[in-house]
VOZAGU-750321 format. One record per residue (C-alpha): x, y, z. Coordinates in nm, 3 decimals, padded with zeros to 5 digits. Example, Ala and Ser with C-alpha at 12.3 -4.5 7.8 and 13.67 -1.06 7.14 Angstrom:
BEGIN
         x         y         z
    01.230   -00.450    00.780
    01.367   -00.106    00.714
***
This chain:
BEGIN
         x         y         z
    05.515    12.050    08.884
    05.277    11.844    08.679
    04.922    11.951    08.632
    04.706    11.676    08.471
    04.401    11.520    08.424
    04.311    11.241    08.669
    04.046    11.002    08.726
    04.054    10.822    09.111
    04.061    10.479    09.080
    04.045    10.356    09.493
    04.067    10.518    09.815
    04.168    10.412    10.128
    04.232    10.523    10.466
    04.571    10.625    10.605
    04.500    10.769    10.939
    04.190    10.922    11.101
    04.239    11.269    10.876
    04.426    11.165    10.571
    04.368    10.946    10.261
    04.573    10.727    10.010
    04.442    10.833    09.695
    04.553    10.591    09.354
    04.458    10.799    09.026
    04.481    10.734    08.641
    04.672    11.067    08.526
    04.645    11.145    08.168
    05.041    11.241    08.211
    05.235    11.015    08.432
    05.016    10.703    08.452
    04.896    10.559    08.800
    05.015    10.761    09.064
    04.991    10.715    09.438
    04.883    11.043    09.630
    04.868    11.058    10.033
    04.618    11.321    10.070
    04.672    11.465    10.435
    04.337    11.641    10.598
    04.175    11.495    10.328
    03.880    11.350    10.565
    03.819    11.709    10.736
    03.535    11.904    10.638
    03.744    12.225    10.552
    03.975    11.996    10.313
    04.041    12.183    09.947
    04.009    11.832    09.796
    03.659    11.750    09.932
    03.472    11.619    09.609
    03.808    11.609    09.361
    03.921    11.309    09.502
    03.650    11.097    09.537
    03.634    10.748    09.376
    03.548    10.750    09.014
    03.565    11.151    09.014
    03.751    11.304    08.686
    03.960    11.615    08.840
    04.250    11.826    08.757
    04.554    11.741    08.984
    04.907    11.945    09.056
    05.168    11.775    09.218
    05.559    11.752    09.240
    05.628    11.397    09.125
    05.915    11.293    09.340
    06.094    10.965    09.174
    06.255    10.856    09.546
    05.917    10.799    09.709
    05.578    10.601    09.623
    05.355    10.838    09.775
    05.331    11.225    09.597
    05.156    11.502    09.767
    04.884    11.686    09.562
    04.940    12.077    09.582
    04.561    12.137    09.429
    04.287    11.907    09.304
    04.012    12.076    09.117
    03.696    11.880    09.037
    03.572    11.875    08.670
    03.326    11.573    08.640
    03.166    11.387    08.952
    02.964    11.206    08.760
    02.658    11.218    08.930
    02.418    11.103    08.703
    02.609    10.759    08.696
    02.634    10.739    09.075
    02.262    10.733    09.076
    02.209    10.402    08.884
    02.322    10.159    09.088
    02.451    09.920    08.797
    02.630    10.162    08.618
    02.820    10.264    08.929
    02.912    09.862    08.976
    03.047    09.865    08.597
    03.272    10.157    08.672
    03.384    10.027    08.962
    03.519    09.701    08.796
    03.649    09.930    08.497
    03.854    10.110    08.738
    03.937    09.788    08.937
    04.081    09.676    08.599
    04.292    09.940    08.546
    04.421    09.984    08.875
    04.548    09.581    08.875
    04.672    09.550    08.543
    04.756    09.810    08.342
    05.132    09.834    08.311
    05.304    10.024    08.596
    05.535    10.336    08.583
    05.462    10.453    08.245
    05.199    10.696    08.072
    04.882    10.530    07.989
    04.714    10.767    07.714
    04.518    10.503    07.604
    04.427    10.360    07.889
    04.303    10.725    08.040
    04.073    10.789    07.688
    03.905    10.483    07.728
    03.780    10.513    08.067
    03.722    10.887    08.059
    03.500    10.859    07.752
    03.305    10.533    07.895
    03.280    10.702    08.222
    03.113    11.042    08.030
    02.876    10.803    07.842
    02.787    10.609    08.167
    02.696    10.943    08.332
    02.475    11.108    08.033
    02.128    11.114    08.129
    01.877    10.798    07.970
    01.750    11.019    07.656
    02.085    11.137    07.553
    02.267    10.817    07.588
    02.545    10.728    07.338
    02.487    10.577    06.985
    02.752    10.300    07.010
    02.920    10.276    06.673
    03.150    09.940    06.571
    03.490    09.976    06.528
    03.613    09.977    06.125
    03.690    09.591    06.094
    03.820    09.552    06.433
    04.128    09.640    06.312
    04.432    09.583    06.554
    04.588    09.873    06.390
    04.331    10.147    06.531
    04.407    10.380    06.773
    04.278    10.274    07.101
    04.233    10.633    07.218
    04.014    10.712    06.927
    03.775    10.503    07.092
    03.389    10.465    06.937
    03.292    10.694    07.304
    03.481    10.952    07.175
    03.247    11.053    06.891
    02.910    10.946    07.084
    02.545    11.086    06.965
    02.252    11.189    07.140
    02.063    10.883    07.077
    01.781    10.605    07.224
    01.906    10.453    07.526
    02.191    10.270    07.491
    02.435    10.256    07.770
    02.381    09.842    07.834
    02.690    09.835    07.537
    02.939    10.086    07.709
    03.117    09.825    07.964
    03.123    09.564    07.668
    03.268    09.805    07.465
    03.514    09.940    07.700
    03.611    09.552    07.763
    03.666    09.493    07.387
    03.879    09.836    07.363
    04.108    09.744    07.682
    04.130    09.389    07.533
    04.284    09.562    07.214
    04.474    09.825    07.382
    04.627    09.531    07.557
    04.741    09.313    07.242
    04.402    09.078    07.295
    04.247    09.208    07.004
    03.896    08.967    06.934
    03.819    08.963    06.571
    03.446    08.939    06.577
    03.400    08.974    06.156
    03.607    08.643    06.081
    03.534    08.279    06.152
    03.810    08.109    06.305
    03.754    07.774    06.143
    03.704    07.881    05.782
    03.844    08.216    05.747
    03.526    08.342    05.612
    03.313    08.634    05.717
    03.090    08.579    05.978
    02.748    08.665    05.848
    02.504    08.753    06.134
    02.534    08.662    06.519
    02.898    08.442    06.542
    02.720    08.080    06.627
    02.970    08.036    06.913
    03.211    08.203    07.106
    03.522    08.031    07.317
    03.638    08.278    07.570
    03.983    08.052    07.652
    04.047    08.125    07.279
    03.868    08.399    07.208
    03.770    08.229    06.882
    03.420    08.283    06.687
    03.254    08.005    06.483
    03.054    08.061    06.165
    02.702    07.877    06.135
    02.889    07.633    05.873
    03.143    07.550    06.070
    02.932    07.467    06.391
    02.726    07.252    06.188
    02.518    07.021    06.421
    02.739    07.052    06.690
    02.606    07.258    07.017
    02.714    07.598    07.073
    02.925    07.660    07.394
    02.787    08.005    07.426
    02.435    08.157    07.508
    02.256    08.292    07.251
    02.218    08.628    07.459
    02.611    08.605    07.480
    02.631    08.611    07.047
    02.359    08.811    07.013
    02.533    09.067    07.225
    02.860    09.035    07.041
    02.649    09.130    06.704
    02.504    09.424    06.851
    02.861    09.517    06.916
    02.996    09.429    06.589
    02.727    09.630    06.405
    02.671    09.901    06.655
    02.309    09.837    06.604
    02.144    09.926    06.952
    02.104    09.797    07.289
    02.232    09.470    07.404
    01.914    09.299    07.548
    02.104    09.070    07.831
    02.449    09.265    07.858
    02.550    09.053    08.131
    02.634    08.749    07.947
    02.848    08.914    07.657
    03.027    09.120    07.980
    03.069    08.785    08.161
    03.230    08.611    07.836
    03.469    08.966    07.744
    03.555    08.897    08.128
    03.655    08.521    08.118
    03.827    08.611    07.779
    04.016    08.882    07.943
    04.039    08.669    08.203
    04.230    08.342    08.043
    04.498    08.625    07.879
    04.626    08.803    08.182
    04.535    08.549    08.437
    04.337    08.770    08.695
    04.564    08.604    08.954
    04.416    08.878    09.205
    04.067    08.885    09.215
    03.850    09.193    09.141
    03.684    09.279    09.418
    03.457    09.468    09.280
    03.275    09.182    09.044
    03.120    09.067    09.341
    02.901    09.404    09.382
    02.848    09.425    09.019
    02.673    09.052    09.049
    02.435    09.216    09.316
    02.389    09.500    09.130
    02.267    09.299    08.864
    02.001    09.102    09.055
    01.844    09.428    09.135
***
């Protein structure tokens, strides 16, 4: 019997009364559960297996079947404050869908679980207790992904706009696509201030000296966002540009052969 914390990534109907639930578990990676009677009002799993919920699940893993039976599920965090904010909920759904579609299958995913758990917790903080995002030490590839900046969040001013972009940076690092925000890709010198350009197809940052009289391909809002991430200096004024640049970089590396459906919801939420 396995007892593990789990984050519900996706849920869909199996019958008039049951669910199929896909969850990221701390012990076993992504697991598919069949939850018979889960739709009923008297279901003992009510709330614990809702999408985006953090729960403790008990199940017996049967290697001969894809669907596992849940014996117990205890709700730990429903992320109520996050769910009351449409934009935060949309970002959370994109994160969970990326993990569901592109995380390695059939293996433990401790790093992915830690990053997602901490990001959802940060999004769930009330505005006056939002996290003070700290930059990674030199963006070192050898840094342990499980030691994400979200693990050491401190109450501060509202800084939640950095959370999704920071998660994207961390997941790129975890999956072997580390971005070096500190060094110019052309001259190899440290970048002072905001980068002058960013190429999402390669992940290359360019300094002002190397850009020269060329017109940057990236928007100023995107580059300012990367500077904020690198230094940890406060909010990102227009996070959607930096988020989109990171999504484009990730798309170029892992293919995104299957569409991320929740991006449509995120784009609509951004307009509100």
